[in-house]
N, C-alpha and C positions, 0 to 999 in steps of 0.2 A: 379383905374379902378374898377368898380363894376362887379359882376358876370352878364353875359348876355350882356356885352359890350366889345368893343375892343378899340385899340388905335385910331381908326378912328372916334372918337367923337360920332356923332349921331347914328352910327350903333348899334342897340340893338335888343335883342330878343323881340319878340312880334310885330315887324314891319310887315305890310301887304301891298300887292299890288295886284290889280286886273287889268286885261286887256282883252278887247273884240276882238275877231277875227270872221271873216265871212268865213265859209267853202266854198272853191271854188273847181272846178273840178280837178285842178292840185294838190290838196291836198288829193285826195282820195287814198285808198289802191290800187285800180286798176292802177292808174297812177304812183304812187311812187314805185310800185312793192312789196308791203308788203302783198298783198292779191288780191282777184279777184272781189271785190265789190266796188260800187260807194258810199262809206261812208268815213268819216274822218279817215285817216290813223294814226295808233298809233305812227309811227315815227314823223309825223307832230305834233301831240299833245304833244309828248315829247319835241320837239324843242320849241314849244310855252311855255311850262312850264319852260324850261331852260332860254328862253328869258326874261320872266317876273322876274325870280329870279336875273338874271344878271342885268337887268335894275334897279331893286329896289336897289341893294347894290352899283352899280357903282356910284350912286350919292354921296355916302358917302366916297368913297375911295380917297386916295391921287392920284395925277396925274401919278405917276410912278407905280401904282398898277392896277390890274384888278382881275377878278375871272375866274377860269376855272372849268368846270364840273368834278366832281369826280365819282358820281354815280347817277342813277335815277331809282326808282322803281315805276312803274305806273300800277295800276289795271285799265284797260280800260274796264269799266263795261257795257257800252251801246253805240250803234251806233248812229252816227249823219249824216244825209244826207246833200248833197250839198245845200247851200242856207241858212242854219241855222246859227245863231250866237252862239259862244261859249265864255263863260267867264272863264278865268283861274284865280284862287285865289292862291296866294303863301304867306306863313307866315314863317318868320324867327323864328324858334323854339329855336335854340341853337347856341351860339358862343363859340368855343373851340379853342382859338388861331387863327390860319389861317383857321380852318375848320368851315364852316357855314352849318347848317342843317335846311332844310325847310320842312314843311308839305305842300302838294299840293292837290288841287281838281279842277275839271272843270265841268261846267254845260252848257248844251245847253238850248234852250228856253223851253224845256219840262222837263228835268230831269238831275240829276247828272250823268255824263258820265265817270268820272275818279277820283281816289284818290291815293295818294302815298307819297313818300319822295324823296327829292333831296338834294344832298350834293355838295357844291362848296368849292373851296379853294382860299384864297387870295394869289396872287403871285406878285412878282416884275416883271414887264413887261420885262425889259432888261435882267435880269438873266434867266428868263424863255426862252426867244428867243435865248439867247446864248446857252442854252442846246439843243434847237431845231436845231440850226445851226451846233453844234458839231455832232449831230446824223446824220444830212444830209451828212456831210463830211465823215462819217465812211463807 
């Protein structure tokens, strides 16, 4: 295995994925409760970032694996109104065992609206859910 790769074959540092979203009214700060204005809500933007990172690496994982979010740091630097398209760009910067570190940015049709870092961890689905079940029982 070379640095920047893991045992999942094609998963490697430098991989990128972009995905477009259209801002709808139900994704505004006013509706989701994170603010009082009709602009794209930061929690929605953060979920989009996680979604792109998840989808990008999921293609390369074994069937019994998935990824879970570990942290997300997003500087939401400009507002986006309802009706505009947002493109989320995610780049896998580092693979450290099960830890995957991504750089992230998002652009609407006018300007850059966000940048940051997202960390995900590769987990075994069965073992992870067994831990969840034990927690639920306690």
